N, C-alpha and C positions, 0 to 999 in steps of 0.2 A: 504493499499500500504505499501511495505519497503520502506525506502529512499535509495538515491543512495549511493553507498559504493564501496569501492575497495574490489574484490572480493578474497577471498582465494585459494590457489592452489588448483586446482582438484585432484580427483585420477585418477590413470591412466585409459584411456579409451580403452577399448578394441573393436575390429573390426570396428573402425572408421577411419581409415587411410586416405580414401578416402574423408571423410568429413572433416577430420583436414587438409588436403591440400587444400579444397576449402576456407577453413578460413584463411588458411595463405596466400592463394593469394590475398584474402580482404584486409587483413592486410599489405600485402607486398604493393598493390596499394595506401593504405590510405599513407603509411609513404613516399610515393615519392609524395604526395599531390593530388594522385586521389580518391576522396571518393565514394562512393556506398551504395549500400544495400543490403541485403540478409535475406530472411525469411526462418528461419528453421521450417518446417511443420513435425509432427510427435504426433499420439496418446499419451497419457499418460504413461510414464514408459519407452519411448524408448531413452532417454538421451539427449534430446533438451536442458535442462538446464544444463548438464554436459557439453556439448558443449559451451554453450554460456559462462559460467564460465572460461573454458579453453581460449576461445578468450581473454576475459577480462583480466585473469591472463598473456597470452602472451603479450598483449600490454601495460600492466601497467608499464612498464619501458620505454616504448617509448612515451607515451603521457598520456593525461587524458582519464578516463574513466567514463561514466555515466551510472548506472546500477539500473534497476527499476524491481520490481517482482509484478504483479497485485495480487489484492486481491478480489476475488470474490463479497465478502461482502460490497465493496465500488462503485459495479458497477453502483448503481443507483445514485451517485453523480457526478453531471456535473464535467468534467476537473479535477476530482480527480486523474486521472492516471498522466496528466501532472503536477499537483501538487505534486506526488511522485517523477517524473523524475526531476522536477527542484528545488524540495526543497533545495537540498544542492550542491553545486557547486565542482567542482573537486578539489582537493587539498587543501581542508577546506574552500572553498570560503562561504562567508556569507550566512547565510538562506535568503530565499526571501520571499514575502508574498505570500498567496494562489493565484492561477492563475485560476479564476473562470470565466474568460471570453476572455482568449488569443485566437488569431487567428491562423490559421495556417503559416502566414507570419512571425507574432511575435515570434512564436516558432521557426521557422529558425532563427531568428535574434538572439533570446536568445542563443541559440545553438553556433552560431558564438560567441558571445561573450564569452561562457564557454571555448571554444576552445583556444581563446586569442593567434592564429596563430598556435596553435600545432595542431597534428593529432588527433582528438576527436573520441572515438568510443561510441556509445550510443548503449548501450543493453537493450531490454524491454524482459523480460519473462512473458510467458503466455499473450503475447500482445492482444489477443483475448478476453481476459476477462476485457480490459479496457472500461470504459463508452464508450458512441457513440461518443462525441465530441472530447475525447482525441485521440480515434482512427481515426478518421478524420485528425485531425492535424498531428498527428505521418506519418500517409499515405502520407500526402502533403509534409511536410519535407523531407521524405524518397525519394520521387521522383526527390528532387532537385539537389542532390549531383551529381558529375561527375568529369569530368577532369578539374582539377585546384581546386577543394574544398577539405577541409581538414577534412570533416566529414565523418564516415562510419556508418551505421545504421544496428545493427543486432538484429532481433527480433524472438520470438518462440512464435508458435501458434499451436494449436490443428489442424488445418487443414487452407489450404492457401486461404480460400474464403475472409476471413476478409481482408486482404490486396492484393488483386488480381491486377495483372499488375506489382506487384515487382519480382525481380529474387527469386524463390522459392528452395531449397532444401528439396526433401522428403526424410526424414529417413526410412529406411526399416529396419525390425527385425534383430537382429544379427543372423550370418549363425551358423551353428551346431559348427564348430570349435572354432569361436569367443565366443559363449555362453557356450561351455564347458571349455575354460581356464578360463574366468571369473568365472564360477562356481567352478574352482578348486582354484581359489584364494578367493572367499568368504567363502569356508570350509576347508582354511589351517589352520592348527592346530588341526584338528579333528582326530580322529583315522584311517580313511578311508572313503571312499565314495563307497558303494555298486555300482556295475554296473547298476543293476535293479533300485535302487532308483537314480541313476545320469539320466539315461533315463527318468524315470517318471518326475523328475523335469525340465529337458529340453524339455519333452513334453508338460507339464502343462504351463510352461514360454512362449512357443513360439517364443524364441528369444527377450523377452522383459527384458531388464536389470534390471529392476524395480521388475517386478515379482519374478525374479531369487533370488535378494537381499532378498526381503521379504521372499519368500517360503524357502530358504535354512537357513536363519536365525531363522525361527520360530521351526524347526525341531531339536529334541534332537540328542545327539552323537548317543544314540542306533538307533534311526529310520535313520539317515544317513549310518550307519554301516550295515543296516539292519538286526538288532538284533531283532528289536520289529518293528509292522507293521505300514504302512503309515497311518497317517488319510485321510478320504474321506468325502469331498474333501479338497485338500491340503489348507492350511490356510498361512496367511502371505501377500496375496496380496490385503489387503482390502485398502490400501492407494491407489493403481494404480485404483482398481474398484470405489473407491469413485470419483477418478480424472474424470473418465470415465463418471460419475453420475452426474458431474456439470452442472448444468442449467436444470436438468430434473424438479425442482420444480417451476421453473419459467414457466413450459409450461402448457396450459390449463389441467383441471381435466380429462376432455376427451380423450387427447393427451395421459397422463400418463395411463390410465385406459388402452388405446389400446397397449402400449408399454409393460405394465405389462402383459397382454395377450399373445401377441407374445412371450415375452420371456418363459413364462410358456409353451406356447404350443410346444416348442422345448425339452421340457424335455424328452418326449418319443420318439422323433425322433432321427435317427443315427446323429451324429455329423456332422455339415455343412449342414446338409438337410434343413434347415429354419422349417417354419411352415406352416401348410396347410392354404392356403388364406381363404376355404369355411368354414374351423372350425373357423378362427378367425371372420368371416363374422357372424356366429351363436353366438359365443360368445359375439360378440359386441352387437349384437340386443338383445341378451337376458339380457345384462346387462345396457341396455337403452341407448345407444350411438345412436345418429342421424344416420340414414341410409344413407344419403348424404355426411356426413362425413365418414364414413366407406368406402363408393364407392370411394371415392376420395383418401382415406388414404392407400387403399389396392391395388388401381390402380396404383399411381405411387407415393407415400409417401408423398403426398401433407398434411401439416399439422401435421406432424411427427416430425419437427425439422431435416430434413434429416436423420432420424435414421432408417428409414425403406424402403426398396427396393423390387420391386417386379421382380420375375424370373419365367415365367411361372404360374403355380399354386401355387407357393411356395412364401413365405415373408421371407426376410432375414434382419438382422440389417447389418449395413455398416460396422461394426466391430466385429471381431471374441469375444471381450470382452464386448460389448456394451451389449448382453442380460444377461449376468452374473452381469453386473453394476446394470441393472435395477431390477433384482431379489435381490440382496445384498441391494438395496437402498429401497427397499420396505418394509413397515412395517409388521410384521410377518401376521397381521390379515388380509391384502389385499392380501398378496401373497396367504397364505392359501385358501382363498376365490377364488382366480382366479383359483387355480390347481382344487378345487373342482366343480366349475362351468363346467371346461373342462373336468373333469371326468364326470359329468352326461352329458353333449352333446355326448362325446364318446361312452356312455351306450346307448343313445336312437338312436345312429346313425344307427343302424341296423334297425330300424323300419321307420324311417322318416330322410328326409334331406332336405337341404335349409334353409334358415333364419328362426329364432324362433323369434315368437312375443309374447312370455309370458314375462310379467312383471317383472323387476328385484325384488329382495327382498332388506330388509332395509338398508344395506351399500351401500352409494351411489357410483354408478357405479359397483359394485360387489355383489353378492349374499353373506349371512352369510355362513359360514361352518357348516356342519350339526353336530349333536351330535356325538362323539368320536365313541361311542360304536356302533350306527348305521353303521358309516363307516366301521367298522371291520365286521360288520355281511354282509353289501353289498359286500365288498371286496372279501369275502370268497365265495361267489356264483360262480359257474364254468361258468356262462354264461356270466360273465363280459368281455368285451374285454380287452385285455392284455394292450393297451394304457390307457383305464380308469384305471386300477389298478396302474399303472405308475405314472398316475397325482395323485390318492388317496394316495401312498406313498410320493408322493412331499409334500402332505399337512398333513401328519404326523408329531406331533410335538416331536416324541419319540419311542423307540422300541415299536414294535406293532407285537407280534407273530403270530395272526392269518391273519393279512394282507402280511406279510414275507411269510407265507405258501401258501397263495392264490398266490402271485406272483410267487412262484416256482413251483407252480404245472400247472400254465397257461403257464409258459414259456418252450412250447414243439411246435413241429409242428404242423402246417404250417406256423408258425411265423418266420420270416427271423431271421438269426442267430444274427445279429446286435440288433433286437429287444429283442431277447432271453437274451442276455447278458445286455442288459440296464436294464431289469426287474429283473435279479438275482441279479445285483447290487444294485438295491433299495431294494431287499429282504434282501441282506446283511447289508445294512444299519441299517435296522428295526430289526436286531437280537441281542439280547443283550447278547448272549454266545459267547466268544471269537471262540470257536471252530466251533459252526456253522456258524458264522460270515466268519470266514476264508474258510469253505468248500463252500459257497455260492459264495464269492469273487473268489475262484478257479473255481467253474462252470462257473461265468461271464467270466472267463478268455479265457476257453475252447471256448466258444459260439463266443468271439472277435477273437479268432484266426481260427475259423471254417469260419467266415465273412470275412476274410482276412485282419484283422486288428492287425498285431503283436504288434504294440506299446500300443494299447490300451489293450491287453492281457496282454503284461509286466506291464503295469499300474496298472491292477487288482491283478495281483500276488503279486506286491508291499505291498499290504495289508492282505494277507495271513501271512506274518509273516516267520520265519525260521520252517521248518517242522522237527525237530531233537528231540529226546527222552527227553533231557534236557530241550526244551522250551514246553513240552507236557502242555496241561493247566491241572489245578488241579481239582481233581474228585469234581462233585456237586451232590446234591440232585435232580434228573429229577423229581421228583413228587411234590417238592414245585417250582421247576422253570421249566415249561415244554419247553421253548426254548432253554436252554442250555442242549444238551447232556452229558453224563457221560463221553463218548468217542469221539475221532474224527469221527464224521460220514462220512468222505470221506478221510480215510487215503490212501496216493498215488496220489490223483487227483492233485495237486498241481505240484509234480516232474514231473508228466505226462504231463502236460501242458509245464512246462520247458522243458522238452525233445524233444517234437514234436517242438517247437520254435526252439529249437537249432538245431534239424535236417533240418529245411529248412533255418536257418539263422545263425548258427554260426559251430564252430567244430563238424565234425561229430562223432569224437571219443568221446567228451563228453558226446554228444547225446545219442551215444549207451550205455554207462555206466548208464547215468541218467534214460533213458527208461527200462533197465534190473531192476535197483532198485524198479522203480515205478511198474513194473509187478509184484514183488514180493509183495509189499504193498497192490496192487488192487486184487491182485488174489484171495483172501478169501471171498471177498464180490462183486465184480464187474468184471465178466468175460470178458464182452464185451472189456472194455478198457484194461484190462489187454492182449487179445489178441491183441488190436491195439499197445500197448506198445512194445511187443516183436515184431510184424511185424516192427514197427518203428525201433527198435534195428537192426534188420536183414537188414534192407534198409540202416540204417547208416554204419553197417559193410561192407556192399555191395559198398557203395559209397566210402567207405575208402580203397578199396581193400584188407579187412582183411577177407580172406575166412574162416578162423578157429572161429572168431566171428560170422561170418554169420551161419555156422553150429550150432554154439553153441546156438544162439538165435532161430534156427529152431527145435533145440532138445528141448529147454524149452516149446516150443509150443505144442510138443506133450504130455506134461503134464497137458495141460489147454484143457478145452471140446471145442471143435470146430466143424463147419459144416462140411459135407463130402467133398464139393469142396475145402475147405480150408486145410483139412487133406491130401487129394490127392496133392495139390500143395506143402505143407512141406514135404511129403514122396519124392515126385518125384525130387524136387529141392535139397533135401538131398543127394538122390541117385545118381543123376548125378555128383554132386560135389565130391562125395566119388568114383567115377568109376564105380558104378552099372548102366551104362548107360541105358542097356535095361530094367531094372526094374522102373528107374527113368522115361522113355519114357512113360511106360505103365501108370503110374500114372499121369502124366502131360496131358497125352490125356484123362483121365478120367476127370481132373480138367477143361481142355478147353469144353468138352463135358457138364458139370455140369454148367458152366458160362451163363446161359440163363437170368437171371435177370437183366432187364435193369435199374431197381431202384438202383442198386448196383454198383457204380463205379469203388469202391477199388477193388471188386471181378474182375470186367472187366479189370481193370488195370493189375491183376495179371495172369489173361488168356492169355494176351498180353506176358506178361514175360514167361509163359509157351509154348506159341508157337512160341517164338524166339528159346528158349532151344531146342524145337523140330525141328527147322530148317523149321516151316511152315509159311513161311513170310506173305502169303496171310491172313491167319487166325490171326495173329498179327495186321495186319493192320484193318481187320474188328474189330478185340476187341478195339483197340485204337479208332476206328470211334465211336463204340458204348458205350465205356466210356466217350469220348468227348460229346457226345450227351446228355449222362446222367447229367453230370455236368452241362452242359448249361440249361438243362431243371429243375433240382430239387436242384442245388449246390453238396457240397459247394463251395463257393468262392474260398477257400484256396486250394483244390482240382486242378484247371483250369489249372495252370503251369504244374503239373505233367501229367495232360491227355494230354497237347499238346505236352508235352515232348515226352512222350511215343509214340505216334501217328506219330511224326516228325522223330524219330528214327527209327521206324518200316518202313516208307516211305523211309527213306534212304537205307535200306538195301534191299527193294524192287527196287531202283533203280528210284523211283519218286522223285527226286531231288527238283523240282520245288514245289511241295506239300509241301515236308519237310520244305524247307525254309519258305513257307509262315506261314505253322504252328508254326515253330520255332519262328519266327519274333512276332507272336501273342502271343506265351506263354511267350516270353522275356518282351513284354508290361505287361501282366497279373503278372509275377513274381515281375517286379519293383512296380506295384501298390498296390500288397499285401504283399510287404516286405519279399521276398524271393530270399536273394542273391546266395544260393547255386543252387537254380533251375536256376538262370540267367547263373551262370557259366555253367553249364550243357548244357543250351540251346545254349551258345555262343560255346560251343564246337561243337554241332549239325550244327548251321551255317557255322562254318570253314569247316567242313565235304561238308556242301553241295556248298561252295564257292571254295572248292579245285575241285570241278568238273566245276562247272558253271564260275568260276572265278568272278571277276579279283583276283590276287594274293593279291591285297593290302587288299582286303576285307576280304579275307582268314587270312591273318597276323592280322588284327584288331581285328576279332573275336578270334582268337588263345590268342592274347594277353590278351584280356578281360577274356577269359575263365581261362588260368592260374594263373591271378592277383586274381580272386576269389577262385580257387581251391588251390592254395598254402596254405593261413592262414588257410583254415577250412578242410585241410586234403583229398580234393575230388580227390583221385586217378583216379577215372575212367573218370571223366571230363578230367583231365590234359592227361591222355593216348589218347583219342578221339581228342583232341585240337593237340597235338604233333602229331600224325598221319596225322590230316588233313594238318598241314602245310608242311610236308615232301611230302604228295602227291601233294601240290600245287609246291613244288620244282621240282619234278619229270615232271609235266607237263609243266613247264618253262624250261625243259633241265637242271636242275642243280642235277643231281643225286649224287655228292658227298655232298652236303649240306643234301639232303634227307638221306643219309645213316650215316650221323653224328647224325641227331637228332633220327631216328629210333633205333640206335644200343643199346642204353642203356635200351629202353624198352623191345626188345626182348632176350638181352642176361641175364645171371643169374648176380646178383648184387643188390647192394641197391636202384638203380633208375629204377628196373623193372617195368613193366607196368602192369596194371590191370589183375588181374586171368582170367577175363572172356572176356577181350578184346584184350589183347596184341596179341593175336594168330591172330587177322585179319590185324594186322600190319606186319605181317612176309611177305607176298608175296610183299609187296612194299619195304621192307629192300633188301629182295634178288635182286629185280628188281634194286634198287638204287647201291646197292654193286656191281653187274656185270658191269652195264653200266659206273659206275666210275673207272673201273679197278680194280679190288680185289687183294691184296696181296695174297701170297700162305698160309700164317697164317690164312687169313679170311676164306679163302675158307674150313677148317674146320669148323669152326662156321657156316658159311652158312649151309654147309650139315648137321650138327648137329641140326639145326634151322628148316631146312626142314625135317628131320626125326621127330621132335617134331609137327610142323604141319601135318605131315601126320597121327601121333597117334592122336591128336585133332580132324581132320577131320574124323576120323574112328569112334569117339564118338560123335560128335558136330550134326549130320544130317543136317548141312549147306549144301543147295543143291549146292551153288556155289563154295563149298570148294574142291570138285575133280578137277575141273577144273583150280584152283588157284594152286593147287599142282602139277599138270601135268605142268601149266606153268613153276612153279618154278624149275621143275626137268629140262626142257628145257633149259632155261637161264643156269644151270650148267654143262649141257649134253656136249658131245663131239660133232664136226660136224657130225658125222656120225649117232648120236643118238637123234639129236634135231629135225629133221625133224618130227620123227615119234612122240615125246612128245608133239609138237606143234599142230599136227594133233590130239592127244589124247584129247589135252585141248580144240580144238575147238568142237570136237566131245560132250564133256561133258557140254560144253556151250550151245549148241544147244538143250540139253535135259533140263537145268536147267534154261535157260532164263537169261535174263538180259543184256541190251545192253551195258551197261558201261563198264563192267568186259570183256565182249566178244570183244569190240571193243580195249581194250588194250591189249589182247591178240594178235588178227591180227596186231596190230600197232608194238607189240615186233617182231611177225613174218616176218612182213615186212621188219623191220630193219635188221633183221637177213639174210634174202633172200639177201638183197641190199648189207651188208658188203660182203658177198662173191661173189659179182658181178653178182648175179642172178636178173638183174634189171627187166627184163621183168616179171619174176614170182612174184616180189615183188609187182608189182602194182596191182594186185588183192587184197590180203589181205590188202594194206595200202588205196585202194579205199573203200574197205568195212569198214575198221577203220573210214574213215572219214565220211561216211554215218550213222556210228553207234554213232559216238560222237555228230553228227550235231542232230540226233534223240532225243536224251537225253540232249540237250543244254549244252553240254560240251564243251563250246567255246573254251577254252585254250588248250583243247586235241585235238580239231579240227584243230586248228591252226598247231598244232605240226605234226598230221598225215598229214595236206594240205602241209607241209615244206618237208616231208619224200617224199611224193607223186612226188612233183616237182623234187627233186634231184633224181628220180627214173626214170625222163624223161617224167612223164604225160605231154601228148600233150594239152589236154583240160582242162578247167575250173579254176583249182588252181592256174595256173601259172600266171595269170594277175594281177598286183597290181593296186592300186587306181591313179588316175588323180595326176601328179605332183609328183610321187615318184621318189626320187632321185636315187633310184637303179634300176628302170625300165630297164635300158640298160644292167645291168648284169644277167648273167645265174642264174637259181635257185639254185646253189650250192653257186655261190659267194655271192649270196644276204642272204642266210643263214649265211654264215661265217661273212659277213659284219656286219650283227644284232648282232651276237654274241660278236665281238670283240668291236663294239660300246658299250654294255654293261659292258664291262671292263674286258671279259675275257682272259687268254693268249691262246697262241695257242695249249698250252698242253691241256688246259680246253676245248677248242673249238673241239680239236680232239677227246676228250672223249665224249662230249656232242653229236657229229655227227656222230661218229663211223669211223673216219677218221684217217690217221697218221698225227703226226704234221707235216712231209715235204709235206703232200697235202696242209694242210691248210696254209702253208706257200708259197707255189706256187700259190694258188690263190688269197692269200691276196696280194700279190705281182700286180696280174693283177688287182685286185681290187682299188687299190691306182692308176693304171696307167689308168684306164678306168674313174675316178672319178677325174682326175687331182690334187690329194691331196698326201702328203708325209707322214702324220703321222697318228697314231691311235686317238691323241686328234682332229684332222681336221675330222677324220670319226664319232667320236662321236659328234662333234659340228654340222656336216652335218645331222646327223638323230635325233638331238635333237628335241623336239616339239616345 
């Protein structure tokens, strides 16, 4: 035990504002004469000692402090904890005799003597490590203080069970922001912290300040700056792991053996998956552990010191660091033997299952490790399961070329991408040459990316080091060193993975350039990945709205051997963007016809894009559905957000808004789970478009803001265009054409804020409608006609089935009174041929409004009634409300005119109700007139009648009357 002492000022604490406030509240009560107790519970490394010292330092000038830290070595000495606490009194009191038999009541009395009337703070760090008698006495004394007491107890423990019943504050890991700030402080004075290295340190530490300090302190400046590869695993957390392993040696031998087997069995599993209970049962039986003990321990953790927990068929450690601590604490011979035993059982599992009754070998509790040469020969056998090879790799004491090659050869389908990544990472650790090691880490990173684990992928990439000419490995003699190739065996693989990660989670302009460079490196030796890199570069340019960059990537594809379907896709998309529409459509139809392989989701997604370019919305939905089925069946997990996004967008174009919303929501969850914020931004844009039809407006606004917040930093022009269009369409539905026109004008006009080259034209009809309904100025009329002319040119090339009807509608909005009727009739005729309830209902709504504005009220009811039915059919609730309002204003006698019970506006006419609701929302008379196609004088007349009927005098009273 360390004697009581006055602690020195601690370092600044990060991310602990709430905890410090709780401590300050305890100290404030103590200074007022009201004592208390608080237990700080946290696993090692989370900063409970730092908080304890901060409290002691804060109280030092206000009153006496008793401070003791437990020493596990003295745990067996009765009352040793109390002796350490009371050995020295506050303010230099004389030493006391050893307290070998002090009672809880005597302890409370002695503490009052130490306080001497002042506010005494008693701090005990690692109180759970005290001997049982001292813990009992301390717990008794800590329950006594309260109102009128001048003693407060502050204890830190690894968990709250040792002092159950006392107020307990459980410390959580630091959030990412606080951990990042702490890491900046810990690495201050270095040349700079590479972003990938930063992400890996934060990931490895998991918000544990002790691990952050240990890991960052062990790395060299070159490693921190990303100039040299990081070690695997990261070192520096030994002290935290040792603290987690405290007490393991006090457990029975059979318990320690089972814990070691459970920790070792997680090494071939995905992170967080735990260990297979049946495998542990077989391993424990083979290791000579009693069956009754195994049944209890693997069922509910009985006899494992609370370290193991059962969840279904899996066994987990209670804390994420506990398994690592067990492996770190075990002697190498026992650890290696555990891995070898598991490898043997995994190899045998193809022929037999269930508990194995073969007796254990010489080492108590575990078999001996076999001869290393035998292990290498066995590992190289193709029949060995991948998990068995990983376990053999864990048992290897150093580089092993044969075992590494066996792992690399086995890490293929049908094994999951996560399992392949783990195997390739182990193969990299067994590789002696830096070039081959880096190549295998890069291959492991690629598999982690495909498994939907970008943080792990970046972690593995951090082990590859910089891939530049000036850091290339020196030539070696491959004849004498077979594991070390003379040249990089996979040039371009690491930048390829970097680029694909950036495509999903970083600035797409960066991804475009990285992938072009990676394709050039990969082309001579890896045609498949070179093609994927160029397709990724093209996708990045498309997302950024860079038409020239997209065409450039497609032209580079022409110089790389590709399949027939991909070549038709490349040539077709190039021709369409270059204005050779007929040629492009021929090529894209061939691409669509060749996309028949249900096992190639990427080809099916390209077929969906080709179908949209052809205007074949049905084929686009079909290709999207097939691509989603292929991903669900065989993966990869990383492609799931894109499959759902493509299908949702195609469903939007088809008018299936409910289906689009369901698929987009699922895609959003998948994008968050797999760490793909760029996909999240695009899916938020799709959800905003769906909400602009279905409502409510608040949901559309929330999705638009989320899409723009992700699109802006990463240059996602397409997502930003779609989200802005969605918000403007919601404004139109709510009767706010002025706001809609203001949002859309920058997208459709020439200038720096112009929308995406492939989607901006889709917003032109909305802009024309918004501008006309909001009362365009003469100067805007020329811009509107120019936009409609451009839209007409696009419609002639795009083969969009709904474009002719929308073009006729735009011309009707801009036409004179004598020509508008014919234009609306033409638009409705096109709608009948193309289908699509929503757009057809919008045209009927505008036509009905136009007829009513010209006092052709009876004629207006038919289009308005059809519009209402059309909106209801496609669940466009906000638009249906707008159509119902227009229908009531047109004098529709049945159905839509009745309001809900208790409606304060029920006594008003339909026109008065519409005006009253607009005014209650804050609209001026002029804005109401524009919204409802009335004159300001008519609005004023109706508003006076509204005030009279409702017995109110002001707009404020009207807003208050209609507030929810």
